[in-house]
N, C-alpha and C positions, 0 to 999 in steps of 0.2 A: 596587592593582590595578587603574591606570589606563587598563590595556590590555582590560577587559573589561567589559561591561553586562548585569544582570540584566533579562530583558523578561518582563514577566508579562501574557498576556492576558485579561482579565477579565468574564465576562457573568454580570450579575445576581446579584453575589457577596454574603457575609454578612461576617459579623463577624472571619470565621477568616480575612480578607485581613489585613483591621489585625492581627491576632494574627501575621501570617505576615513582614509589613515590620517589625513591631515585634523579633521575632526576630532578622531580618538586621541590625536597625539595629543591637541590642546587641552585635554580633559583629564587623559591618564598617559602619564609621561614612563610608567614601570611597567606596564599590563603588556608582558609578550605578547607576539602577534607574532603567526605561521600563515606565509601567503605560497599558497600554490599556484604555480604556470603549468593551469592543464592544458598543454601542447598548441599554444596559443601562434608560434611563430615566432619569427625576424621580425613582421611587420610590426608588431607590440611590445617591441624591445625597447623602444623610447620609454612608455607608460611603466614599465617594469623596473627599467633604471630609477624614473623619478620616483618610483615607491617605494622602493629597495632603503633606501635611508630611513622610513619608519619601522620598517619589521627586524623582528629578531631572527628569523628562521626563513631562510627562500626555498622552496623545493622546485623543480621544473618538470614535468611531463616531456618525455622530447615527443612526443605525438600525443593526441586527444584519449585520453580515457574514458571519461566521462565524470559527471559531479559527486556520484559515488564511489568510483574508484579515487576520487581526490578526496573525500572526508579518510575510506581507508588506510590511505597512505599518512593524512595528518594521525590518525589515532595509532598506526604502528607505529611511528616514528615519538611519539608522547610516551608509549609504554617503556623503549627502548632506549629512550632517550633524554627523557622527562620525568624523571621519579617524585618530583617536590608538585608536579601538574595535578590536582585531584578534579579540574573542571573542564573541560572543551565547551568554548562559546563559538557557534557557526554564524557566521552573517555573509548574505550575499555581495557580491565585491558592484553593485548597479547603487547603489546608494539607496535601496529600497530600506533600511533597517536604522533607525538614528540612534546616536549612544546612549541616551535617556532609556530607552527601551532594552536596549543590549542592557544594560544595567539593573534596569527592572527582574531581567530574567534571571541575572546572575543572585542575586537578593534573593529571588525565589528559592534558586536553587540552592541555596546555602541551609535553609530555613529547611528544603527534604534532599538530602544529600545524594540519596540512593536512587531519587526520581530522575523520568527525563521532563523537562522541562521544555514547551513549545511556546512562541511566539506567534500569537493568533493575529491575523487582521479580519475584519469584521465586512463581509463582501455584504452586506444590504445595502452599502453605499456603489454609486456607480463606480466597475473597474472595468479596464480590458475584458472583451468576452474571453479571449484565451484564456488569462486566467483564473475568472471566475466560471469560465466550464471546465476546467481542468479540475478543479477545486470541488466545486458541485459535485462532480460523479463520482471523482474518486472518495469524498464524503460520504456518499450513501454506498457505491459499493461494499466499502470499509464497515460500516455500520449494518448492511446485510450482510455481511461473510462472519464479521467477527463481533459484532458486539460494540466497537469502539465508537464513539459517538464524538467526534473529535471536528471543530468550526473549521478550521486549517489545516488540513492534512500536510502540504505541498511550501509551509513556510519554511524558510532556508534560515532564521532565527532560531537554532535552538542550543539548549545545555545537557551535554552528555557527560554523565561521574565518568571517573575513569574505572569503577569497577564494571561498569557496563559495556568498556571499549573489547575488552580479550573478545564478548559472545558477538559483538558486532561487527567486526573486521573479516569474520567469517560466513557473515549474511549474504543472500546472491543478491544480486544487480551493480554492475556497474553506471548507471546513466539515473535518469530522474526516478526508476521507480524503485530506486532503493532507499529513497525518503520513505514512501509506502512500507517496503517491506522492514525499515526500522521501527516501524509503529506495532507493525505485526509480531515481532520479535520482541517487542517492550510487555505486548500482551503474555507474551507464551513466557517471559520470565518471571511475570507476576511482578513487572515493576509498574508502580504509579508513573502515570503522566499527568502533569497539571499545564494549565493553558494561563498564560500571561497576556492579558489583551495587550495590541500594539498597535501604532498608528499605522493604516493606510496609506501607503508612499506609493504612487507610479509615476514616473518620469518619460513624457514623451508618450503616452500610450504603452510604457512597459515594451518597447521597440528592440532593448538590448538586450534582453532575454532569450535565450538558445534553446527553448523549452519549443520541440519540434511536436505540435499540435497534435499529428496521426500518427507517425513513429516514438517519438513517446508514451502518445496514451496506449498505444497497444503492449509497448513492454510495461507498463506499468499495470493495465487491465489482462496483460495475455492469459494467464491463468483462468480467469472468469470466463473471459471469450472463447477459448480454445472448449471447458467447460460444458458454455453454454451451447456453441455447435455440437458437439458430441451428444449433451442431452436432448436438442431438438432432432436430430437423427433418431436417437432412440426412441425417444417420445412418438413420433412420427409411425415408426413402423410398431409399437405399443397400441398408438389409440386406432389405427388400421386393423390388428388382428384382433383387438378388443370388437371392435364394430360387427367385424364377418362373424366370431364365434357366439356374439350374443342374441344375432339373426339365427344361426344353426341352432340353437339352445331355447328358443321360441319362447320362453316363461320367462318373464322378468320377476325373479327371486331372491332371494341375499343366496342359494345357493349357485345358480347361474351365474349370479354376479361376480363373486370368491373364484367359482371356475375359470370363469372367463379374463378376469382381472390377471387369475397367478399364470394362466398358459402363456399371455400375453406378456405378463413382464418378465416370465424365463427366457421368450425369444428374443428382447431386445437388449435384457441385463448382462448377457454372454459377449455380446456386442459393446455395450457401453463400459462394462468392466475392463476387457480388454483397449480399449482405448482410452481410456481415464488413466490406466496403469502406465501404459506405452509412450502419448502423447500428450495427454493433459497436466497430473500433477507430475510423470516422469518418474515414477521410485514406486521399489517395491518394499513393502516393509512387513516385517514378520505377520502370518496369518493374514493377511491383507483381501487374501479371498475368500477365508470363512467370512471376516470381517462383515465384508462387502456384501454377499450374501444373505447375512442376518440380517444388516439394512436393507435388503430388497422384501424381505418377506413381510419385516415389519410398515412398511412403505406399502405393501401389497394390502395388508389384514387393516393398515388405517386407511387406506385409500376406499376396499372398500365398505368398510363399516360407516363411512361419510360417505359414500353414495348410495349406501342404504339406507341411509338416517336421511337422506335429502329425497330420496324416492318415496319412502314411508310415510314420512312425520311432514315435509312440506309441500308433499307432494308434482313432486320435478317428474313428469315424466321422459324428458329427452337424458337420462342419465350418458349418453356418451360426450354432450356437450358441458353436462356437469363433471364430469370425468376431468374433462380437459381445467377445466377450474378450479378441483380439489389438486390433482396433480401439478398443477403450475405453481401451487401453494406449498407444495410437498418440494418441491424445485429448489428453492434455495435452503430450506434445513438439510438434506440430502445432500448438498454442496460444503454445509459448514460441518455436518459430520467428514464428510471424504477426507476435506483439508484437514484439519484439524488431529482426526482420530485415525482413519482407515489407512490414506496416506500421508500421514504426519512424518517428518525427518526423523 
């Protein structure tokens, strides 16, 4: 398989890296292996020296840049120096991926040469909390915000086709968030994603993992968290204004609900637009102002219509509480539209 290269990003590895490489070479002597030391430092020189005899190319980051940066380094090297390589298979250095599972993913990639292949673990079994927590949270956020339904979003076993690499080296993120951003970019490029079930292997409760539960989770979900905070603040202003206006307007009918909803949303939407453009999505796209307020108007009409329907047909008396329920549902729809259409790169 001279058209495929194994890529192993490693940070402060132990002897499991040596055993992993040894197990691969016992089965496959010709498959090229690219090993990247992501700034591990002199303490780990011995482990890398023992491992170097198994690899075709060894690249060193003088300081730790992150797993995403290491994967980008690998793709840049492949595009520049390895013209015959058509597939890059990534595996973790801590022994979580077996040779047989890696070969299954490569075989599936040959069947679908333009697709991204993921080796996905089953999280129904007992797994370390931080591994299960991160995957379950990412899986649900990704499903709600993009429509992608992937069992194992943080798997390190992936097969990436060469044709996709020029796009992926430009994707944002240098640490664990890059693997999530890769999935989003795959959807944007209208590429298929195939999942190959693999064995779930955790050694010593996954103690060697460098995933920082708090810091890396914030990186992965950073945009969504900022969007949530921005929306909660705007939502509070919107509901408060609506509550005051609906009392002043006295009668509860379609006209008063529509008037109160419109004025309340106008007050909060100017604040929300500025914060989302400046701090959440951090980008200005063409006609974003008009697109955003077009979405606002659509939300106002839809919210008012649903509230009126609930009040008149379902006999819901407290329209303020019902508005909170309705607008909470519209929150996720708005996030998807803003991220993928209004403030899209």
